[in-house]
Residue, then its C-alpha position, 0 to 999 in steps of 0.5 A: m222429900i224430893k230434891w227438885p232439880k233446878e231444871v224441873v223448877e225452871s221448866v214448870a215455871r216457864r210452862r215448858s213442861v209436860l206432866f205425864l200422869g200414870a196409873g199411880v195417880s189415879m190409884s189414889s182416888q176412891s169411888e163412892a163405895g170406897g174402892s180404888p181404880p183397878s190396876w191393868k193386871a187387876v182388870l185382866e185378872s177379872g176379865i179372864e174370869r169373865c171369859d168362857g172356855n179354856r183360859v190357860e193361854m190368857r193366864r200364861l200371858l198374864r204370868e209372863n207380864d204380856y199384858l197386851g197379848c192377854c188383853q187381846i185375847i180377852k177382848n176377842r173372847m168378850r166381843l160385844s160385852w168388852i165395852e160394857y166390861i171396861e165401862e164397869q171398871f173405869l166409869a161406873p164406880k164414879f171415882k172422886s179426885a184426890e189431894i194429889h190431883k189438886a196439887i198437880l193442877e196447882l202447878d199450872s202446867s200448860i200441858v198434862a198428858t196421861p195414858n189413863f182411861d179414866k176421867i178423874y183428873d180431867d173432870f176435876a181440872l175442868k170443874q176447878t178451871e171452869n172449862f179453862l182447859k181442853v181435853k184432846t185424844f190421840y185421834d183428834d185432828d186439831i191437836p197441832r192448833v191447840l198446842r199453840g195454846g195461849v196465856d188463857q189455855r191449858l191442855i190435857l192429852k189423853v194419849h191412849g184415849c178416854i173411857n167416854t169413847p171405849d171403842k177407841l181405847i188403846f188397850t191391846r197389841e192390835d190397838y197399839a199397832n193400829a194407832r201408830h199406823k193410822f194416827h202417826n201424826f199424833y206421835r209426831v206431836l209427841d216427838a216434838l214435845f219430847l224435844t221442846h219440853t221437859f217431861i215429868f212422869i208421875g205415878c208411872g211404871m216403865s212397862d208401857p210399850d208405847l212410852n218405852l218406844l217413844l223414849e228410846q227413839y228420843a234418847r237414840s236420835f238426840s243424844g246429849t239432850p236434856a234429860h226427862y224425869v221420872l218419880l219412883s217410890g222406894k230405892q232404885s239400884d244404881d244399875y237400874k238408874s243407869l239403865l233408865a238414863s242410857n236407854y230412855n234419857l230419864q233421871v230418877l227422883s226417888y221418894s218414900a211410899a210410906d203413908s200412902h205416898k204422902e211424901l210424893l204429895d208433899s213434894i209436889r206441894q213444895l215444887k209448887q212453891s218453888v215454881s211460884d217463887r221462880r215465876d215471880v222472878i221471871g216476871d220481875r226481870r222480864l225473863w219470859 
């Protein structure tokens, strides 16, 4: 089980946290046909096979883990069929929510952010809360107002867009560059959240260039500030933990991936109980 630091419990209890949900959270879901959402690599592998002509360069980029460059070429090759392909991957299968989505929702964080294109968590949360929350993307111009929130509002931030508007997804190297230029105010919002909230990364890898840049800027600009946390399965070496701490100001919380990441689910449920207990204390002592 994950041993939750006091800082994590306190920040979630006070709703001063951002739960950042990566692809690993969506991978726990299944479609009506029994399949799981594809990984980024799987989307690219399938996309390459859809492309006509020479595929050597795309395969080389994929082999070298240059997903952004590979995706750029696939999108250019597919042209008008690109949107249809992306909807086929993330929308048409009708993925259902899993137990981990319920456990995350029950933490009652005021802000959940995700780079995931799918709507698995969004649709589940909206249904369970009867539209108690709002879903916003990086191109919405009212995010600063919504962030002010209130006791009766929760927010989901889709930092790379949503499959509902596939033509606006941040998926390629060009998409990243354009978004940072055109929607720079959104990244200022993320900067502010990194300073004022504790980020807890769930189901995330460290391969997202957008996320890496944000974390690097934060760690370099504000040394000595409280750490954020990333949940990783398996064992990580001390060298790797030191790398994440020094470059990104991230502390690793490890868990076992056995039984389909059951320990992660149990740990989040345990965190919910700790948070609930702490909120009772905060309320009784009027420490808000």
